C-alpha positions as CSV (number, residue, x, y, z in Angstrom):
1,M,30.0,3.5,63.8
2,T,26.7,4.9,65.3
3,G,24.0,2.4,66.5
4,A,20.1,3.0,66.4
5,V,18.1,3.3,69.4
6,I,15.7,0.2,70.0
7,E,12.4,1.1,71.1
8,I,9.8,-1.3,72.3
9,D,6.6,0.7,72.4
10,H,3.4,-0.9,74.0
11,L,4.3,-4.3,72.6
12,T,1.7,-7.2,73.3
13,K,1.8,-10.3,71.7
14,R,-0.6,-13.2,72.5
15,F,-0.5,-16.7,71.1
16,G,-4.2,-17.9,71.3
17,G,-5.1,-17.5,75.1
18,M,-1.8,-17.0,76.5
19,T,-0.1,-13.6,76.7
20,A,3.5,-13.8,76.1
21,V,4.4,-10.1,76.1
22,D,1.8,-7.7,78.1
23,D,2.2,-3.9,76.9
24,L,6.0,-3.7,77.2
25,S,7.8,-0.5,76.6
26,F,11.6,0.3,76.8
27,R,14.6,1.9,75.0
28,V,18.0,0.5,74.5
29,E,20.6,3.6,73.7
30,P,24.0,3.2,71.8
31,G,27.1,3.1,73.2
32,V,26.4,0.9,76.2
33,V,25.7,-3.1,76.5
34,T,22.4,-3.5,77.8
35,G,21.1,-6.9,79.5
36,F,17.5,-8.0,78.6
37,L,16.9,-10.3,81.8
38,G,13.9,-12.4,83.0
39,P,13.3,-15.9,84.1
40,N,12.6,-18.6,81.5
41,G,9.2,-17.9,80.2
42,A,9.4,-14.2,80.7
43,G,8.8,-13.0,77.3
44,K,12.2,-12.2,76.4
45,T,12.7,-14.2,73.1
46,T,9.4,-13.5,72.1
47,T,10.3,-9.7,72.4
48,L,13.5,-10.3,70.4
49,R,11.8,-12.3,67.7
50,S,8.9,-9.4,67.3
51,L,11.9,-6.9,67.1
52,V,13.6,-8.6,64.3
53,G,10.3,-9.3,62.3
54,L,10.1,-13.0,63.0
55,V,6.8,-12.6,65.1
56,S,4.1,-10.2,64.4
57,P,2.9,-8.5,67.5
58,T,-0.7,-8.3,68.4
59,S,-0.5,-4.6,69.2
60,G,2.3,-2.3,69.6
61,R,5.6,-1.7,67.7
62,A,9.3,-2.7,68.0
63,T,11.7,-0.4,65.9
64,F,15.1,0.7,65.2
65,D,15.5,4.6,65.1
66,G,11.5,4.8,64.4
67,R,11.6,2.2,61.4
68,S,10.5,-1.8,62.1
69,Y,13.2,-4.3,60.9
70,A,11.0,-4.9,57.7
71,E,11.3,-1.1,56.8
72,L,15.0,-1.1,57.1
73,P,16.7,-0.8,53.5
74,H,19.7,-3.0,54.6
75,P,18.7,-5.1,57.6
76,M,22.2,-7.1,57.9
77,R,24.1,-3.9,57.7
78,T,21.9,-2.2,60.4
79,V,21.2,-5.1,62.9
80,G,23.4,-8.3,63.4
81,T,21.1,-11.0,65.3
82,A,22.1,-14.4,67.1
83,L,18.8,-15.8,68.4
84,E,19.3,-19.4,67.9
85,A,22.7,-21.3,67.8
86,A,21.3,-24.5,66.6
87,S,19.8,-23.1,63.2
88,F,23.0,-23.7,61.2
89,H,23.0,-26.5,58.5
90,P,25.2,-29.3,60.2
91,G,26.4,-30.5,56.8
92,R,27.9,-27.0,55.9
93,S,31.2,-25.8,56.9
94,G,31.2,-22.6,59.1
95,R,32.9,-20.6,56.6
96,D,30.4,-22.1,53.8
97,H,27.4,-21.0,55.8
98,L,28.9,-17.3,56.3
99,R,29.7,-17.3,52.6
100,V,26.3,-18.3,51.6
101,V,24.4,-15.7,53.5
102,G,27.0,-13.1,52.8
103,A,26.4,-13.6,49.0
104,A,22.8,-13.2,49.4
105,A,23.3,-10.0,51.2
106,G,26.1,-8.7,48.9
107,I,29.0,-9.0,51.5
108,P,32.2,-9.8,50.0
109,T,34.2,-13.4,51.2
110,S,36.8,-11.1,52.7
111,R,34.4,-10.0,55.4
112,V,33.4,-13.6,56.1
113,D,37.3,-14.3,56.9
114,E,37.5,-11.4,59.0
115,V,34.6,-12.2,61.5
116,L,35.8,-16.0,61.5
117,E,38.9,-14.5,63.0
118,W,37.4,-12.3,65.4
119,S,35.1,-15.1,66.7
120,G,38.0,-17.3,67.4
121,L,37.0,-19.9,64.6
122,A,39.3,-19.6,61.9
123,D,41.1,-22.6,62.5
124,A,37.7,-24.6,62.6
125,A,35.9,-22.8,59.9
126,R,36.3,-25.6,57.1
127,R,34.9,-28.1,59.6
128,R,31.4,-29.0,59.3
129,V,29.0,-27.0,61.8
130,G,27.4,-30.5,62.8
131,G,30.7,-31.2,64.4
132,Y,30.9,-27.9,66.5
133,S,30.4,-27.7,70.2
134,L,27.6,-25.4,71.7
135,G,30.3,-23.0,72.3
136,M,31.6,-23.1,68.9
137,R,28.1,-22.5,67.5
138,Q,27.7,-19.7,69.8
139,R,30.8,-18.1,68.4
140,L,29.6,-18.7,64.9
141,G,26.2,-17.3,65.7
142,L,28.2,-14.0,66.8
143,A,30.2,-14.1,63.8
144,L,26.9,-14.4,61.7
145,A,25.6,-11.3,63.7
146,L,28.7,-9.2,63.0
147,L,28.9,-10.1,59.0
148,G,27.4,-7.0,57.9
149,D,29.2,-4.8,60.3
150,P,26.0,-3.5,61.8
151,G,25.5,-0.7,64.3
152,V,23.2,-2.8,66.5
153,L,23.6,-6.3,68.1
154,V,20.6,-8.2,69.4
155,L,22.0,-11.6,71.0
156,D,19.9,-14.2,73.0
157,E,21.7,-15.9,75.8
158,P,25.2,-15.4,74.0
159,I,27.2,-17.0,77.0
160,N,25.5,-20.1,77.0
161,G,27.8,-23.0,76.4
162,L,30.9,-21.0,76.3
163,D,33.9,-22.0,78.6
164,P,35.5,-19.7,80.9
165,E,37.9,-18.2,78.5
166,G,35.2,-18.0,76.0
167,I,33.0,-16.0,78.6
168,R,35.9,-13.6,79.1
169,W,36.4,-13.2,75.7
170,I,32.8,-12.3,74.9
171,R,32.7,-10.1,77.8
172,G,35.6,-7.9,76.4
173,F,34.3,-8.0,72.9
174,L,30.6,-6.7,73.7
175,R,32.3,-3.9,75.5
176,E,34.6,-3.1,72.6
177,L,31.6,-2.8,70.3
178,A,29.5,-0.7,72.6
179,A,32.7,1.6,73.0
180,E,32.8,2.0,69.2
181,G,28.8,3.5,69.5
182,R,27.0,0.4,68.5
183,T,23.9,-0.6,70.3
184,V,24.0,-4.0,72.1
185,L,21.2,-5.8,73.6
186,V,22.2,-9.2,75.4
187,S,19.3,-11.3,76.8
188,S,19.7,-13.7,79.7
189,H,17.5,-15.6,82.5
190,L,20.5,-15.0,84.8
191,L,21.7,-11.5,86.1
192,S,24.9,-13.0,87.6
193,E,25.8,-14.5,84.2
194,V,25.9,-10.8,82.7
195,Q,26.8,-9.0,85.6
196,Q,30.1,-8.2,84.7
197,T,29.2,-7.1,81.1
198,V,26.3,-4.8,81.0
199,D,25.9,-1.2,81.9
200,R,22.2,-1.1,81.9
201,V,19.6,-3.7,82.2
202,V,15.8,-4.2,81.3
203,I,14.2,-6.8,83.4
204,I,10.8,-8.4,82.7
205,A,8.6,-10.9,84.5
206,K,5.4,-12.5,82.9
207,G,5.9,-10.2,79.6
208,R,5.6,-6.8,81.9
209,L,8.3,-4.4,82.6
210,A,9.8,-4.8,86.1
211,Y,12.9,-2.5,86.0
212,Q,15.0,-0.3,83.4
213,G,17.9,1.3,84.6
214,T,21.5,1.2,85.4
215,L,23.1,-1.4,87.5
216,D,24.3,1.1,89.7
217,D,20.7,2.3,90.4
218,L,19.7,-1.3,91.1
219,E,22.5,-2.0,93.4
220,H,21.2,0.8,95.4
221,R,18.2,-1.5,96.3
222,T,20.4,-4.0,98.0
223,G,20.0,-4.0,101.6
224,T,21.1,-5.2,105.0
225,G,19.8,-7.5,107.3
226,A,20.6,-10.3,110.0
227,R,19.5,-13.5,111.2
228,V,18.6,-13.5,114.9
229,D,17.1,-15.4,117.6
230,A,16.5,-15.5,121.3
231,A,14.5,-17.6,123.9
232,D,11.7,-14.7,123.9
233,R,11.1,-14.6,119.8
234,E,7.8,-12.8,120.2
235,G,9.4,-10.2,122.3
236,L,12.3,-9.7,120.1
237,A,10.3,-9.7,116.9
238,R,8.2,-7.1,118.4
239,A,11.2,-4.9,119.4
240,L,12.7,-5.1,116.1
241,R,9.7,-3.9,114.1
242,E,9.3,-1.1,116.8
243,A,12.9,-0.2,115.7
244,G,11.9,-0.1,112.1
245,G,12.9,-3.7,110.8
246,E,10.9,-6.0,108.8
247,V,10.8,-9.5,110.6
248,E,9.7,-12.7,109.3
249,P,10.2,-16.4,110.7
250,A,13.3,-18.0,109.2
251,A,14.5,-21.9,109.2
252,E,16.5,-20.9,112.4
253,G,15.3,-17.9,114.5
254,L,14.2,-14.9,112.6
255,R,15.3,-13.1,109.6
256,V,15.4,-9.2,109.7
257,A,15.5,-6.7,106.8
258,G,16.0,-3.1,107.1
259,L,18.4,-3.1,110.4
260,D,22.0,-4.1,110.3
261,A,23.5,-6.4,112.7
262,D,24.3,-3.4,115.1
263,A,21.0,-2.0,115.1
264,V,19.5,-5.4,115.8
265,G,21.7,-5.9,119.0
266,R,21.1,-2.2,120.2
267,A,17.2,-2.9,120.0
268,S,17.4,-6.3,121.6
269,L,19.6,-4.6,124.3
270,A,17.0,-1.7,124.9
271,A,14.2,-4.3,124.9
272,G,16.3,-6.3,127.7
273,I,16.2,-9.4,125.5
274,P,19.3,-11.6,125.5
275,L,20.4,-13.1,122.1
276,R,21.7,-16.6,121.4
277,M,22.3,-15.9,117.8
278,L,22.9,-12.7,115.6
279,V,24.4,-13.3,112.1
280,P,24.8,-10.4,109.7
281,E,23.3,-10.6,106.3
282,R,23.2,-8.6,103.2
283,E,20.9,-9.0,100.3
284,G,22.9,-9.2,97.1
285,L,22.2,-7.9,93.6
286,E,20.9,-11.5,92.8
287,D,18.4,-11.4,95.5
288,V,17.1,-7.9,94.1
289,F,16.8,-9.3,90.8
290,L,14.8,-12.4,92.0
291,D,12.5,-10.3,94.0
292,L,11.8,-8.1,91.2
293,V,10.8,-11.3,89.0
294,G,8.9,-12.7,91.8
295,E,11.2,-15.8,92.3
296,G,12.8,-14.3,95.7
297,G,12.0,-15.9,99.1
298,G,13.2,-16.3,102.4
299,A,15.0,-19.3,104.0
């Protein structure tokens, strides 16, 4: 199984006077799980809906190996999507929903039973969807996405509503799909939610690209710092800035970035300023993510 390259090329989408996606460009390669991240309202869903033909871009393109979704000869066999967990008919059983969709696409009933087994819904297959929990609807959405055995998976917030066991299951399952050579794109508004699942990330904010690359490269942006205090805060701040630190007031004392606790201690000693507090701090990956999307902040 070989997935297609997803390419978002200078995509812009406006709704009246509001720009939801603003000249956005990025690529998603087969064989890895790519996280599509950003806060709520960043433009993720609009981008994904443009990718699968549910929204017409104002300008730019969203393609699979150079072809738009409308140009694919067999869309369900190329791209599997799970964008809305609540879009199933509540009076129809999970199995019947998949069977109806599969029949329209020429997919045999045997495949329906396979994806129900894979998604852990075999025992609930004949129950009405209206009685499903949110987590079960998420699993049914994934079963639907896999129905055509596609090379590309586009999933919007697939972990939402899953219990811890379900989260572990989907993490492993998505990695298995990528290992088969498929293209897997997973959106989320929380990096921590997909951090153990994805290999690469595309981060957007206010409809624009903020970062694209590996998680390892993003982790290199994390840094050390400290919270520190002294009777002479003004003199301490001056000494720390001269030592190369970035200093800002905190709820208690000063927050220092760019210097670890040892360097802060040496700078204060050299300046002859006794400290009354020194607490090491390390900026984590989630802090870097929040800074990229403009939601970071000090104490």
